[in-house]
N, C-alpha and C positions, 0 to 999 in steps of 0.2 A: 193390597193397596193400602198405603199408610196416607192419612188424610190428617192435616192440623187445621182445625176448624172449629169455631166457637170456643176456643180455649180448651180444646180437647185433642187427645191422641187418639185417632180412630184407626184401628187395624182391621182390615177386611170389613168394614162398616160396624166395626164393634169398639165403642168408647173403651179405653184401657187404662189401668194404673200399673205403670212400670216400676217395679222395685229390683233394681239391679245390685249387685254387688262386685266391686273392683277386685280382680285377680289377675296378678301380673305373671303370666304363664313363663315368661324368660327368667324368673326369680326362683322357679319351682323345678324340682326334677320331675321328668316327664310322667314317671310313674306315680306322682303326686298328684297330678291334675284331677283325676276322677275323686280323689278323696276330698280335695277342696271343693269340686263342684257338689259332693254329698253335702258337705257342710253349708254351702250356700244354700242348697234347696232344703236343708234342715232349718235355716232361717226362715224360710218362706219367700225368699227370691224368686221372680220368674225370669230374670235376664242376668247376663254377666257382661260387665265392661271390662276394658283394658287398654291401656297405651300399646302402641306398638312403636318400639324404639329404633329409629332409622341408625343411631349410633351403632346398635349391636347387629342389625340385619344387613349393613352395607359398612363395615368397619375399614374396608379397603375399596376405594372408588372403581365401582362396576361390577363388584363381587357381591351380589345380593343373594342373601339366603333367607326364605321365607318358609322352607321345608325342613329345616333341621339337619341340612346336609353336614354342617360345620360342628354343630352342637345340638343335641337333641331337642333341649328346652327352646329352641328357635323355630320349632315346626309351627308356625302360626296357622298355617292350612289345617294340621292336625289338630290343633287346639280349637279352632273355630268349628271343625266338624264334629269334635267330641262333645261340645257344648250343644250342637244341634242334636247330637243322638240323645242328649238329655233333655231334649224339648225346651230348651230355654232361647229366649231372645238374644241376641247379640249387639253391645253398642260398642263400635270401635273408635278408638282414638289415636290415630296415626301421625299427629303432629303436623309439621316438622318439629316444633318445640313439643316438649312432652312434660318438662320438669320432672317431677316424680323423684327428686333427689338425684337424677343422674348427671354424670360428667356432662359439661357442655350443654346442660338441660335437654340431652337426648340428641343434638348435632353432632355428626362424624368430625373427627379432628381433620380430616383432611379438607373438608369443606372451608374451615378457616385458613389452612395452609394455601389452598389454591385460590382463595378470593380474600385478599387482606383487605380490599377496598371496602367489604361489607362490615368490617369491624368499626363502630361509630366513634366520632368524636364529639366530645361533650363540650361543656362550658369552658370557655378561655382555652379551647383546643386541647384539652387534656383528654386522655382515654377514657373510655367507659369503664366503669368498676365492677360491672357485671358481665357474664358472658352473653350479652344480647348482640345483636346485628340489625343490619339495615333490612327490614323484611323485603322492601320493594325493589332491592338491587337487583338489576337485570342477570347479574352472574349466580346469585343466591337463587332466583325464581327459576333459572334453568335447571339447576341440579333438583329443586324440588319437584318440577315436573318429572325428571327422571325417576325420582323416587317413587312419585305417585303412580307413574307408567308401571313400574315393577310391582308395585303393592297391589294395585288394582286387578292384576291377574289372579290375585287370591282373593280379593272383595268382591269385585262385580259378579262373579258366578253364584256367590252365596248371600247376595242381596235377598230381600223379603220379596221383592218385585220379580226375583229371577227363581224363587221357590224355595229361598234360603231364610236364614233367621236373622240377618243383620236388619236392624231397623232403624238404626241412627248413625251418622258420621260426623265425627267432631273435625272441625278446623282449626288446626293450631291448638294453642292452649294458653289461656291467661295471657291474651295479646297485650303488649305495653306494660306489663307488671313490672319486667326488670327494670325498664327505663324510669317509671313512677318511684319504686322503693330506692333507688340510687339516686333520683334527681339527676340523671343523665339523659336528657333529651339526644335523640339521634340527629347529629348535626354534621353529617358528612357532606362533602361537597356536592355529592349527588342530590342530596336531600334538599340542601339549600338551593340548589338550582329548580327544584320542584317547587320548594316553597316559595320562592320569587315568583314563578309563573302563576301559582295561586293567588298570590297578593294582587297580581297585576289584573286577574279576572273578577277578584273580588271587588276592588276599589278603582275608582276613576284616577286619572294621573294627578289632578289637584288634590285629592283626598289624600292619596298614597304619598305624594310629599309632604303633606303637612303631618302625616303620622310618623315617616320616617326620613330623618334628615340626612340621607346619603343615597347614592346612587344603586339601585338594586343591579344594574347592568354590569357595574364593575365589581367583578368576581371576588377579588381580593379583599376590597373595601367593604363590601357586602357582608362576607363570611365572617371577617373580623367583627364587624359591627353587631351581627346576630350572636355570634358565640360569645362576646363580651358587651353587652349591651349597656348603654349611657341611661341615666335615670330620665332624661327627657321623652324617651320613647319606652321606656321599660313597661310600664303598664300595658301599652298598646301591643307590645311584643308578647307578652304573657297572653293575653287574650287571643291575638292570631295565631300564635304558635298552638295553643290548645285546639282551636277549631280546625287547623290544617291536620294535626296529628289525628283527629277524629276522623277526617275526611281519608287521610293515609291509610288508617288500619282499616276502612271499609273497603278500599281499593284492593288492599293484599288479601281480605276475606274472598272479595268476589274473584281474584285471581286464582287462590286456591280451589273455589268453587268450580271454577272454569275447568281447571286441570281435572278435578275429579270427574265430572260430567264428562270430559272428552274421553275419559277411559272408561266411561260406561256406569258411573254411580249416577242414579237418577231416582227420583220418587220415593226417596227416604229423606227425614229431615236433617239438614246441616246444623250443627250445635255450636254456639259460640260460648264459650267458658268465660264468665266473669268473676274475677278476682277482685280481694279487697279486705276480707275481714281479717282482723289482726289482734293479738293479744287477748283472744276471747271476747272480743266486741265487735260490733259492726259499724263503729263510727266512719271507718274509712272505706267500707264496702261501696259507697254509692260513687267513689272515684271510678271503679270499674264500670258501673252503669253509665256514668258520663263518659269516659274514654271510649266505650265501645258502642254505645246506643245506635249510632249510624250503622255499624257492621251488621247488626241483626234485625235492623228495621229496614235494611235498603230494598228488599225483595221478599215476595212470598218464598216459602220453602225453610226459612230460618227459624231457630227457636234458640233462647238463652238459657244459660243454665247457671245457677248460683255455685259458689264456693261457701259453705257453711262451715267454718271452723270456729264454733263456739265449743266451750267446755260444758260445765253444767248450764241449764237453762232454769234461772231462778229470778227472785224478784229485783234483782241486780241488772239482769240482762235480757229478760224475756221481751222487752218493748223492741230491742234491737231486731231481732227476726222478725217479728211482726211488722215493722216500719219497712225493712229493705225489702221483703216480700212484696209489700204494697208499692214502694217505688219501683221495682222492675215490672210490675203489672201497669204502672202508670205510662212507662214509655212504650209499651209492647204494641204492636199492631192488633187490632180487634180480635183476630183469630189465635193469637200466640199464647200458650199455655206458660205457665209456671212450671219450671223444673229445678232439680238441683243436681248437678253432675260430679260435684265433690261434696257429698254430705258426711261429715266427719264423724265417725263412729269410734267405739273403743275406750280405751282407759285414759288416754291423755298422755301415756308414758313415752313421747315421742323421742326423747334424748336418751332412753335407756338408763336413766338416772333416778326414776321415782319422782321427777320433778313436778308430777301431776296425778291426780286420782280423781277420775271424774265418778261422779254416783251414776248407779245404775239407770236412773231416770234420763240421763243425758239424751241418749239417741230416742229414746221412746218420746220424750216430750217434743223433742225438735221434730221427729216425724208427725206427730198428731197436730202441731200447730202448722207444719207446711201442708199438709192434706187438707186441714181445715181451710187454709187460704187459696186452694186450688192448685196445689203442685199437682202434676200429673206423672212425673217421673222423678225418682229419687235413687242416686247412685252412691251406696255406702262405700266410703272411702276412708281407709284402706280395708278392705274385708279380711284379707288374710296376707300375712307377712310372708317374707322369703328371706332370698341369700342373693347377695351380689358377688358373682363370680369375677375372677380377674382378667381383663383384657389381654387377648393373644399378644397384640402389639404394646409392648410395655411403654408407658408413658412418664415414668419416673416421678409420680405426684405424690408418694409416700404410702401408696397402697395398690396402686394399678388396678383398682376395682372399678366397675362400671359406675357406681355411684359413691356419693360423698359420706354414706352412713355406715361404712365398716362392711363386716362380712354379713351380718344379719340386718334385716330391713323390716320394717313394719312392728316395730316392738310394741305399739300401741294398738294394734289390730285386735279385733274380738278373736281371731284365729291367729295363734301365734305363727312365727316362722317354721317351727317344728310341727305345725297343726294342731295343738291344743288349743281348747276353748276357754278363754279367760271368763272373769266374773260378769262382764257385760254383755256376754252373747245371750243368755237367757231372756233378759228382759228387752232388748233388740229384737230378738225372734218373736217375742209375744206381740210386740208393736206391729211388725211388718206382718204377721198371721192374722192380726185383728184387722188391719186394712184391707188385706186381700180377701178377707171372707166376706166383705161387702163392697169388694172392689167395682162390681158392676153399677153399685148405686153411687158410690162417692166419684166415679170417673166421670159423672155427667152433672154433678151437684156443685154449686157455687155458694160462697158465703153469703150470708144475709148480713146487711150493713145498714147501720144508722145513716142520718142525713148529714154526715160531716165527713169530709176527707182531709188527709194530712198532705201539705204542698211539698213538691219536689221541685226544686230549682236545679237542674243538671249542672248549670255554670258555677254553682257555689261548690261543686266537686272538682271543677276543671282547675286543679291546683297542684298538679303533679311535677310542673316544671317551673321551678323558681331560680333565677339567677342570685347565687348566694352572696353577692355583693350589692344588692339592689335593696336599698332602704324603702323604696316606694312599693316594690314587689312585697316585701316584708310585712309593711304596715297594713296593705290591703288584705294579704292573705291571712294575717295573723287575726284581724276582726272577723273575717267570714268563717275561719275554723273555729273561731270563739263561739259564734253564734249559730252555725248551720245545723248542728244536731246536739250538742252534749246536754245543754240545759233545757234546749226544745224536747230532745228525746227522754231524758231522764226524769224531766218534770213535768211537761206539759204531756207528752206521749204517754207516759206510764200512768199519770193522773187519769188520762181518758180511758186507758184499758182498764184500769182498777175500778173506775165508775161504772164500767160496763159497757162503754163505746165500743162498737165494731166500726172501724172506719176504713175507707178505701184510701187510696193516694191519687192526687192528679198532678201532672206535669204542668205546672202553670207557665212555664217558659215556651213550650212547643205546642201545646195542645189547647183547643177552646176551653175557655173558663165560663160556666153559665150559672146563674142562680138557681134556674131551673132544676139543672142536673146535679148541682153542687150546693146546696142550700148554705152550708156552713164551712168554712175553711179554717184549718189550724196551720198557722203559718209561722215558720221559723225565718227569722229576717236578721240581716246584718246591716250595717251602716252602709254598705255598698248594694245596690241592686240595680239592674238595667233599666233603662228608661221606658222600654217597652212593657217590661213585666209590670213596672209602677203604673202605667197608664191602664194595663189589662186589669189591675187589682182595682183601680180607681173606677173603671167601668163597671166591673163586677159588683161593687159595692152600690153605685147608683141604680144598677138594675134591681136591687133587693138583697145581695149576699150578705153574709155574716162572716166576719174575719175575727179570730182570736190569734193576736200576732203575740209571739214571744221572743225577745232579743232586742233590737234596736228599730226604730223608726229610720229608713233609709234616707241618708244625706247627700250621697254621691252615687254615680253610675259605677259600672264595673272597671273603669279606667280611671277613676279618682275624680272625675270633673263633678261639680256640683249639681245634684238633681233632687229636687225636693216635692217631686210631683205627689207622691203619696202623702207626705206630711201636709201639703198644702190642702189637700183634699180633707184630710183629718181636721184642719183647722188649727194645726198645732205647729209651734217654732220650738226646736231642740235649744235648750239653754247650755247644756254641758254635761260632764259625764262625772260621776262620783266613783270612786274605788275604794276599798278598804286598804288599810296599809297598818304598818307596825303601831299598835296602841290605838289606831283609830277602827273603831268596830261600826263600820258602816250598818245602818238599820232603817228599815221601813215598816211604816204603820198604817193600818187599813183605815179606808174613809168611806162614805156613802154607803151602797149597798154591800161592799167588800166588809163593812165592820158589823157588829165588834169581832174581831179576832186578835190573838196575841201579836205584839211587834216580832218582826222577823230579822234576823242578822242576814246580810245580804253581802256579796263582795264587789257588785257592779250596779249601777242604776244611771241611766240616760234621763235627764229632766227636761220638762217643757212649761213653756206658757200655753195653756190648754183652750184659752178663748171659751167656748159654749160647752166643751166637753165636761164629762163628770169626772172628777177625781176619785181614784180607787185606792191608790197607794202613795203615800208620801215618804220623803227622806227624813228621818229624825233629825231635829236640830235646825234644819233649813225651812222644813215645810214645803220643799219643792216636790212638784207633781212627776212620779215616774210611772204611773201605770193609770189609764183612764178609759172611759166609756164615750164613743162619739159616734152621732148619726151622721151619715153619709148618703145623701139621695135618699132612695127608699131602703138602704141598706144601714148596717151598723157595724162598728169595729169596737172589740175590747182590745186594748193595748197594754202588755206586761212588759215595759222596757227596763226590767232589773232582775236580776237572779233572785229566785224566790224558793221556798219549800215544795215539797210535793203534797201540796193541800188540794186532797182530792175532792173534799167538799167545794171549794171555792171554785176550781177548774170546772165542776159539774154545774155549778150555778150559773157560772158565766157562759158555757156552752149552751144550757137550756135559754137564758135571755136572748141567745142570739138564735134561737129556734131548733136545736138539734137534742133531742132527748134520747138516753138510752132505753132501749126497748126490751132488751134480756138483761135482768138482774138478779140478785140474790141478797140475802138477808146475814150473811156472814159478817159478824162484829170485826173478825180479823181480816186484814188485808191478805193479798197473795193468791187470790183466786183469779185465774184467766178463763175466760168463757165466751165462746162464739157458737154460730151455728151455721148449718148448711142445708140446702134444699134442692129439689130438682122442680121441673115444670109440673109434675103431679102431685106436689104437695108433700112427698117424702121427704123426712129430716133426720138429721142427727145434731144432737146438742153436746158440743166438744167442751170440757172442763178440766183444767189442771189444778191441782193443788201444789203451789210452788214451793211450800214450806215442809218442814220436817216433822210436822205434828198433824193429827189428823183434825178435820174440820167438820162441823155439821151445820147445814142451811137448807133453805128452800129456794127454788129458782122459781121465777116470775118473769113473765112477757105480757107487757102492757098493764103490768099490776095485776094480772091474774095468775095463779100459782098453777105450776106445771107438774106433771108426774102425780097427778090427783091430790096434790098438796102435801104428799109425802116428804118429809126432810131426808136429805141425802147426806151420808157421811162419806166423805172423801179422805180416804187414807193418806199419810204423810208421803210426799213426792210420788203421787199418784195421779194418772189421768184416765178418763172414761169419754167413749163416744157413744151415747145414748139415744137409741132409735125412738122417733116419734112418727107414727103413720107411716111406717115402712111396710111395703107390701111384698110377700113372697106367696109361693102356690099353697102353703100350708095357711094364709089368711094374712091380715094385717096386724102387725104390733102397734097397738094405740100408743104404749108408751112402755119403758122398760127401764129399770134401775141397774139392770146388768146389760153386758156388752155381748153383743154377737161374736162369736168365734168360729162357727162354721156351720154351714147348711147341708143337710142330708135330704135324702126322698122323703123320709117320714119323721124327720127329727131336725131340732134346732139346737146347737150346743151355745152356752153363754159362759161368759166369765162374770160371776157373782162379785159385787162390790161393797155390799150391805152386811149387817148382821142378819137382814131378812129381807130378802131381795122381792121385788114385785114385778111381774111380767103381765101386761094387759093384752089380751088379742080381741079382735073381731074376727071370728072364725066360723065357717059352717061345718069344719071337722071336729071330730072328738079328739080330746086330749086325754091320752092314755094315763090312768092312775099311775101313781109311782110314790114309793116311801120318801124319796127326797123332795116332794113339793104337794101343796094341797091346791085343790081346784075348786074355784067358786063362780058361779053363774050369777051375774048382775046385770039384768035385762039383756042387752045385745053383747054385753062384754063378758069375757071369759078370763078371769083373774087366778094367775098361778102365783104362789107364795111359796118361796123356797124355805126349806127346812134346814138349810146348812147356813152356817157363819162364814162369810167370806174369808174371815183371817184363819179359819181353819181347814175350810176346804173350798175352793172359788170355783169348781167346775160343776156345771148344772146341764143335763140334756133333758128338754122336754120333746115328748113323743106324740105323735100324732096317728090316727088310723081314719 
């Protein structure tokens, strides 16, 4: 039995951490399967994931091969059974879309030939520029149902609920991603018929007539009006089309689940993969959260999984991963756990041109941060490379292969197409094994957080469809994109994390916002914000909440209509916008409690008449206020409506004035330390620390001002991370604290990875610790202190024995 409960994945009553590796069986010779499985187990994984490419298994309509009759490497049945023999869980990802650089994204050619009506029409009636299609077209869904029917004959008998090892089933892949990246909304005649019906259900006749000055029942007029919108209703269309597509994607997901259940797939999680990271950053990732959140929250039984395509996790990027994990959690239902179903690993050499060279810490750091934030499943993608064979039916596209990457595939993977381990494999494996050594503990632990949350507004990311000739759409979206994350993440979010804040996230658009549950809110804000959200924020302030707003104080709703609800409550009136320009070096200076501090160059400032508010920053030359501190009801708001530097001390002081204080801190004078903690209901904890820089750092760790680890300083080596136990119980006794990581548990021994020149492990135990030349033993009251004789940089492995 598999349960999704309390943000945990529970298999046969036991909460689990699932560490998958993605292996594409169809890209390997059958006699290579066991070798790659062995290497997956060497990495410490307990599960295998794979796409199932419809394109290859049914290249000719009606001729489905899932048992290797046409090519040995297509024996899906045999591959799953081999994984079962190796006692590995199995995560199946059968599409129908799979991407994976496959031709047609994994859809058979004959589907497009048979159903030309499914090929989308985009803006101005132009053809779509990507191989997407109309998901909900009746013709396409009939073919998908037949594909699922054939596939489930293999899948259903091998489900965990039927005695097999299949524990999760992904429905499609990255739904809506192709339309977003190409700005090609699906505007076929069939879709526009459905869109019209949806609009008529959403609005009364009078409202609809005021929003759209054309007859929705006149098909030709309506189609032209939607595909080539006029400025008078462009903003309304942008909003309605976004909401409708969310609804439509949820319908598609429901239909796929219905097909799967019809043919016996039940009582395992259905997974929805969220796309969006790009260029090594997370700025666009919430677009996927926004597009699909109705899909994975529509009913019990779904879990969402992230695509984490970051390179190195360093001081430049680390806040991106932390924030997007928080955003996913913010929109989840109460029982849904965090997972990552495409967790990028390897060396970054995706194009086989040495265009990237990731540090060995990349996968390690991302693993540690995701586990600390509550991810229960990680799928390392792509764990092993392979080869793209030529299609039997030649298509004349330049290589006739199954994928676009040439003969070899997965150049960047930790295991090469030829099966060789690259330089990233050992460090990745070390991280996986470290997590799995204590998986029974971390599977039930949650992150401990301070009294502050980062606000998520899904509609700020509903920006995937914009008519290219609309100035109004461009104006609204440009402003939203300017303020929804970059400065707010890179300045405010980064400062919060470096100051020690462990923050949650809250969906302020769709979820309740309460000052008692969320005492302080970090709010990225644009000039445009929905009136309902503005009212909710005002109610929150009146109730006693604190807001730190970074960006602009809203002046309009999301359709560009004047709306100053929040500004009015703050008692301010916007005067104008200042920007830097050629030979104009816009600068701001501090006032009131923000002073004294150096004047700061800026590229943007919104200025105000502030009434009774307290000025914090002013524009040099005009002395206009661009940052202020205002009381609202029982609450308080600090507004920074200008671009600013990453002044950690200023943000820390601001959040403390609002009532949020970081409880877990350190005394390292150098920045670049990320730190958080996790715990369970029994008080067992882990302290998670990353040194994001390439040099060693020494510091002490404090909680509520009291030194942890006996006040001992910790030296964290360059680009290293640790997960240190505090009050963690095992049958050998309780580890009160340790500067070394647990790496393996035995019957009468615990293995550790040393991290210091002289590590300390402190036990509360009734057992005797066996003397050993590698460590000293000292009794201090009810504690037994083990001090390592090894220097971690010389030999980082220590085993402590008990009797």
